[in-house]
C-alpha positions, 0 to 999 in steps of 0.5 A: 499500499503506497501513497501514490508516489510515481517513482515508488509505484514503478519501483515496487512493480519492478521489484515485487511484480507478484505482490498485491498493490493497493492505494492509501485512501487517505492520500487519494482524498488528499489529492481528491480534495484539491479538485472536488472540495466538500465534506459530502464528497469525502463521506461518499468516497469513504463509504465507497471504500468500505463497501464489502461487495461489488453491488454495494460499491456500484450503488454508492458510485451511482450516487456519486455519478448522479451528483457529479459525473466528473468526480465519478470519472476521476475515482474510476481512473484511480483503479477501485480494485486497489482502494475498495474492500469489495475487490480485495482478493481472498487469502489477502485478508487485510481490510485496511484502506489506509496506510497506517502500518507504515505511519506507525513504523515511521513513528518508531524510527523517528529518532533513528532517522536523524542519525548517520546512514550506518547508525540509522540502519543498525538501529532499524535492524536491531528494532526489527530483530527484537520485534520478530523475536517478541512476536514469535514468543508471543505466538508460541502458546497459540493453537495452530488451527484455531483463531488467534486471541484477537479474533477469539475476543471479537467472536466472544463479543459477537456471541454475547451480542447475538442474543439480541439478534434472531434468525429468520427462516424462509424456504431455508434461506437464513438472513440477518446475522451469520453468528446468530444463524450458526449459533442456532444450528449449534455450530462453532463460529470459530470453524467459520473463521478464515484460516488466515487468522489461525495461529499457524499462519501467524507463526509462519509469518515469523518463522524466518528470524533475523539473525544477530550480527557482530557489532562495529567493534568486531568488524574487520579493519581496513586501510580505508578511513572510517566513515564519519557522519556529515557536519551538523548544519543548523537550519533556520527555525525549529526542526520538525520532528512529527509528521506533517499532518494534512489539513483534513486531519483533526488536531488536538485542539479544536476551536469552534468559530463564533461567527454569526452567533447571537449573544444574550446578556446574562444581566438585562437578558437583551440580545446583542451584547454581553455582560461585560458591555452591559450598561446595567451591570455593576462596574467594579470599583477601583481602589485609589492608592494614595501617591507617596513621594519618596525622596532619594537618599544619598550617601548611605553607608551599609555595614556588613 
């Protein structure tokens, strides 16, 4: 999953020709907003991204086409098979439509990216090696042919909620909730989970660990000069550390504009002003401090 960088797209196709390629929906919206502004467009695009079947996708895209045919043509040119869940292939069960995984990894290596190239790569290697080891230990106790704990927790939540659902039979056609239907048949919901979420597949992901390496103190000595980090150049203004957020992302502080709001005074109950500017409000009296003139004293000797 990429951010639509043209050079990156071509390189990935060349290096990984058999891999499944997807586009980040958030980056599509960022480019989409430059031509078609409006929250309604973004909501409809988000709805189209998360549709689970092709007929549902066609219904949403039909609404977009009726609203603006140019918008419909623009989105169809972006190859919906790379950003809509309805077209994701079976066996590749990641349903994410945004590239949050890479953003999380970039946040982890934020400090390492500031260092020289060799030191940066060494820290990234150590982090990946440690993570692979921890994830392998984590999955050792999981059963091979049963859903992993995260999916098991989700299934337990569905089992508790299915008591409020009901299965309706009409000519042996089951509707409403699949969990309620399976429970009605006294079946195990875990048997209907895709094998992609089994413990065996999880263990296969980390079956090839990254082996340890000797540190820099054990490297072979050569006649060449050891590579040194570049000279530190101080750039103007404070260096930016965090990721540059898009204008659509909500920040930590949200300010609501008061433009056009009608105010009512809490004292006289009249519209158009506040208590601070009300003529009937009691004004705080200022205390008058008497002015005391102090003459300057010179030639004062202070004994320590």
